[in-house]
C-alpha positions, 0 to 999 in steps of 0.5 A: 817808597821808604821815605813816604812810609817813614814820612807817614809813620812820623806823621801818625806818631806825632799826632798820636803823641801830641793830643792836645788839651781841649778847653770847654766853657761851662754852659750857665743855662745848664749848670747850677751848683746846689746845696742841701742840709738838714733843718733841725732834723725835720727836713732836708733843705735844698737851695741853688745858685742861679748863676755859675760860670767857668772853664774846664781843660781836659786832656782825655788822652793824658787823663788830666786837666783843670776845672775853674768853676765860679759861683755868684753867691748873690744868685742864691735861690732858696725858693723864698725872697726873704730867706735869700736875703737872710742867707746872703747876710754876714752870718752866712754868705756875706755876699756884700763882701764875698759875691763869689764862691769858687772851685778850682782843681788841677788834679782830675782822677780817672777810672779807665776813660771815666772821670771819677773825682776832682781834688781841689780848693773850695773857696767860700767867704774868703776861706779856702779849704781842700775839697774832693768832689766825687764825679758820679756821672761823666760824658763827652760827645757832639752836642746835638744842638750846639754842634760842637763837642761837649762834656757834662758831669755830676759832681758831689762833696760834703763840707762843714759850713763851720769851716767856712765861718758859716757855723750860725745855729749849728748843731740845730741846723746841720754843720754838714752840707751836701754840695751838688754841681751838675755841669755842662760845658761846650768846646770853644 
């Protein structure tokens, strides 16, 4: 009896102590990085990227993990073909030389059980800068259609485009750009 109780206690302790990190693949159909900026003070312009991919590793018990997001800058979508070409040119994204932008993070910050921010490195046009994305919503639960666990989040950060060698027309077109990343990811 004592042996069975000891064995059961060891099994329960080991399963609690070794909660493994889980890997999630970003769902490109439900994740699209967007950016907005002031255009001469007249209006706030909104654009998006149609292709976003990557992985999220999450250890909910230890409250840590990593994020690796790749954005295809060639998929920029301003709503107008001519402006898509303009913004892909050398003065801005220079997509011929830099077809992707990335965000990587190994520092996820939690408030209680909720992810609150991600400290990481944003790389655009070959320039890497530290950036903190505030997480405005976060939810993990079984996905009703995929029949697998899934996590989703909305994250936002403000950067200066001149920090990434994209400062043409500053200050008339705002140097500050808000990046929004709504992301959904399905467990492997």
